N, C-alpha and C positions, 0 to 999 in steps of 0.2 A: 680199414673200411670206412670208418666214421670220418676220417680226414677227406677221403674222396668225396663223401656225401656233402660235407661242408664246402668244399671247393666247387662242386657242381651248382649248389644253391646260390653261392656268391656270383658265379659267372652268369647263371640264369637272371638274377636280379639286375646285374650290370647291363646285360643285353637288353632287358625290358626297358630299363631307364634310358638307354641310348635310343632305342626305337621311338619312345615317347617324345624325347628332346628333338630328334630329327623331324618327326611329324608336326611338332608345334612350330618349328622354324619354316617349314615348307608352307604352313598355313598362313604365317605372319608375311612371308615373302609374297605369296599369291595376293593377299589383301593389299599389300603395299603396291604391287604392280597395277592392280585395278585402280586404286586412288591415283597413282601417277599417270596412268593413261587417261583417266577422266580429267585430271588437271590439265594434261597436255592438249586434250581435245578442246577444253574451256579456253585456254590461252590461245590456241590456234584460231578458234572462232572469233574471239576478241580482236586479235590481230587482223583477220579478215575484214572484220567490221570497220576498223580504223582505216585499213588500206582502201575500202570502198568510198571513203570520204575524201574528195579531191583536196590535196594540199596538206593533209595531215599525216602523211607517212612518216613514221619515226617519232611521232609525239607520244610521250607517255599519257596514260589515262589522266593523271592529275594535271599535266600541262594542257591536255585537251580541254578539261572542264574549265580551267582558268581562262583559256583563250576564248572559249565559247562564251563565257560570261562577259568578257570584255567586248566581244563582237556584238552581243545582245545589248550591252549597255551603250556602245557607240551607236548603234542603230537607233536607239531611242533618243539620243541627244540631238536636239534640233540644231542645224547648222545656222550660224550667225555671222558668216564671214563678212569682214569689212570690205568695202570697195576703196581702192587706192586712187587718189585724184592728184595730179601734178599740174602746176601752172607756173609760167615764168613772167615776171612783171618787172618792167623797167620804165623809167620816165613817168609821165602822168597817168599811170594805169592803176593806181591804187583803188579808187572808187569803182572802176569798172570791174576789177578783179574780185572786189568784195561783193559786188552785186551778183557776179557769176557764182561765187561760193554760197551766197544766200539762196539762189535758185536751186542749187544742189541740195541744201539742207531742207528746204521747204517740203519736197515731196518725197524724199528718200525715207524708207522705213528701216533700212539696215544701217549699221554704223559706217562712217566715213572717216578716212584719214586724208588730211590734205598735205601735200609736199609743196610748199611755196618757195620758189626761188626768186629772190628779189635783190635789188641794189640795196646796200647797207642802209641808206637814208630812208628806205621805206619800211624797214622791219618794225619800228616802233608803231608806225601807222596800222600795219596789219594786226599786231598784238592788241592795240587799243580797240580796234574795231571788232575783232573776234571775241575778245574776252568781255566786252561789254554787252554782248548779246544775252538774252535772258537764260537763266539757268536750265530751264526746260529745253532750250535749243542747244545749249552747250553740251548737254548729255549725248547729243547725236553725232558728235564729231570730235576728233582730235586733230592737232596740226603740228607740223614742223617747219620752221623757217630756215632757209639756207641762203648763203650768199651766192652770187654769180661765180660759177667755177668753170673756167676753160683751161686747156693745157697751157702751162707757162710760156713755153717757147713760141706760141703763136696766139696768145689770148686776144691781142688787139685786133688781129685779123678775123677771128671768129666773131668778136663782139660787134664789129661794124658790118657784118654780113647781113644784108637786108635791114630789117628793123632792129633797134638796139636789143641785144640779148636773146633774140628769137632762136638762134642756132643752139641755145643752151639745151634744148630738148634732145638734140643729137647724142648728148653725153650722159642722159639720165640712166641708161643701162650701166654705164661705167661708174657712175657716182653712187647710185642706189643699189649697191651689190647685194644687199640683204633683201631687196624687194623682188618677188617673184613676177608679179604682174602689175601693170600700171595703165591708168587712163590719162593720157595727156590731153589738155584742152588749151586752146588760146584764151586770152583774157576776155575777148568779146563773144563768149558762149553764154547762152541761157538754157538751162535744162527745163523742159516742159513735161517731162516724166521722170520717174526715179532714176538715179544713176545706177542702181543695181540692174536695171533692165538692159542697159548697154553692156554693163560688166558681165551679164550672163552670156553674152556672145562668145566669150572666152571658151565656153564649153563646146561651141560649134567648130572651133578650129580643128582641122585635120592634123596628122602627125607632122606635116611640113610647115604649116602656117605658124607665123610667129608675130604678126602684126595685122591690124585691121584699119582700113580707111575707106572714104567715100570717094567717088569720082569727082574730078574737078568740074566737069560738065556732063549734062545728060544729052545735050543737043550739039553734035559736032559742028554745026553751021556757025555756032557762036563760041565754039571752044577756043581756048587760048593756046594750049600746047600744040594741038594738031595743026594750028595755023601759024604759030610764031616761034615755037621752041627751037633753039640751035643746039639741042642736046637730046639724048635718049629720054624717054618718059614711059610711064606704065600704061599699057592698053591703048585705047583709041583716043581717049581725051585726058589722060593723066589723072594724078591723084591731088586731093586737097588734104593737107595734113593738120588742119585746125582741130580736128578730133581724131585722136590716134590711140587705138587700144593696143597694148603691147604685152606679149609674154616675154619678159626681159630675160628669163633664164634661157630660153631658146635663142634669143638674140645674142647673148653672150657666148653661147656655144656653137653658133653657126659659122660655117666658112662660106663666104659670099663669092659667087662668080662675079667677074668685072671685066672691063675692056681695057685694063691698065696692065695686066700680067696674066699669064696662063695659070698662075698659082692663086687659089682661092684664099681670101683674106678675111680675118675676123673683124668684128665691128670696129674695135679700137685701132685697127690697122689700116682700114679703108677710107676713113673720113678725110684725113689731110691730103693724101693722094688725090682723091676725087676733087677737092677744093682747088688744089694746084692745077689740075687739068682743065676744070671747067669754069673757073672763077671769071673769066672774061665773057662766058656765054650764058651764064644763069642770071635770071631776073628776079626770082622769088626766093633766092637764098637757100635755106635748109630744105624747103619744100622741094626745090628742084633737085637736090642731092638725094632725097629720098626717092624721087621719081626715077633717077638714074639707077639707084640700087635695086629697086624693085623691077625696073625694066629687065635687068639681067637676072632677076631671081623671082620671077612671077609666081612660081609655086609657093613662095613664102608668105604671100599676101592673102588675107581674107578681105573680100570687098563687101562692105555693107551699103544699104541703099541711101539715097540722097536725103530721106527724111531724118536721118541721125546727124546731118551736117547741112541744114537748109539755109542757103545764102540768098542775097539780093539776085544773084545770077539765076536762081530758080524761078524767079517771077518778074524780073525787070522788063522783059519783053513778052510777057505772058507766061502762064504756068507750064513749066516742063519738068516737074518732079512727079511722076505718076504715083509713086508709093504715098507721097504726102497727100495727093488728091484722094486716095483711098482711105488712109488711116490717120491723116493729120500729120503736123510737124512734131517731131520728138525732141530735137535739139535745134535751137536757132542760132545761127552764126552771123553776127552783125559786122562782117568785115567791111573794109572801105570806110570805116569811121561812121557808119550810118546811125549808130546810137547817139551821136553827138552833132549831127547836122540835120538839115531838112530834106535831103535827097530821097530818103525812104522813110516817110513818117510812120508807116505801119511797124517797122522794126523799132524805131525810136519809142513808139507807144508801149510796146512790150517791155523794153528796157526800164522805162520810167515807172511802169506799174510795178515791176519787181522791186525796183530801188526804193520806191515810196511806201511799199506795204509795211505796216507796223506789225511786228512779230506779236502773235497772240490773238490777233483779230481774226474774225471769220473770213476764210479765204475767198469764198464765193462773193461775199459782200464787199470786202475791202481790196480785193485783187481783181478777180473776174469782172465784176460789174463796171468798175471804172475803166478797165482796159477795153471792154466791148463798146463802151460809149466812145472812147478815144479812137478806136479803129473805125467807127462809122464816119469819122471826118477824114479818112485817108482814101477813100474810094476813088478819087481822082487820079490814083496811080495804079499801075498794074499790080504791084504787090499788095496795095490796099484792097484791091478787088478779090485777091486771094487770101485775105487776112483771116477768113473764117477757118482756114487750115491751121493758123496759129492757135486758136482756142479749142479746136476740135479735141486734141489729145489733152490739152490743159484742163478741160472740164472733168474728164475721167480721172486725171491725177488729183484733182481737188476733192472729188467724191471719195477717192480711195483714202485720202488722209483724213 
């Protein structure tokens, strides 16, 4: 009997312990489920928050914080992008080119880089001129000097096209492969407002546009292309390529329609066939080839107004550049050699004023005042009577400096 009692007590104790153990496990599991569900809800809510932020799907919290910090830092950093300016100089163009570069430096507030393509004998002259400018001016720009570079198989033909070396500009997208955008100007250009102002027009290009130029003429009755051209040209009066703003990345990637083949050709493929087809019909060399290209690809061109490329044609028979009448001349283009002869004394007066201005002197006193006095002596010409347009924007540029 006593043995049965001991067995009963042991079984009861064992049963009680088992019940207590099971209850404790159930309580632990229930608490764990509640914590797991809470964690899952928290994780789900955070995922929803990330998914609600555009462009951040799949980023971890740590990555998101790092990227957000970078975005905030980038937003606070001021943009100080350099303007890239190219020029081609051959023959007796050293002084004229240096004067052009001087006008670019005088009014620009952002850094400049000059790409100077010149005959070998001019390289030392450019270095000596630019490196002797005052240190304060030297901090505003950098420069690289290149030799004249044409495709070897037909270099002589390209070099003698129109003026010596002028067609070098056609090959800049192929030579300066590391450069995204570039402002090309002729040597006879003078900037009357900061270079970065025309550089900013790049941001106005639509998705198709890859270059910008001004019309050759505003008035068709005195236009050259519409009266005399023996080849296709852009628009009603053609283009003047003395000031040409280029998105060179787009130029290198574009396939251009043409009248030589049904197959569109890239920039490096189209130039020589165009020259071979039209060389007996073109008068203005590389400018004519650009007119032919953009005649067939008009959607690729951004047209800026004549005040960005103001030439004697805009005043020789009376003022015909309406934008300049309203806002003044932004860039003066002294083609036809007018900086060096007496045919257009108003243009020559601006050139001489910039060339003779001593760095460091007060611009209003040492540049603007002598220029205004000189322009007063040119009113016997139509361009002289419009010369107030030359100083209209120049005064504002001087004030801003």
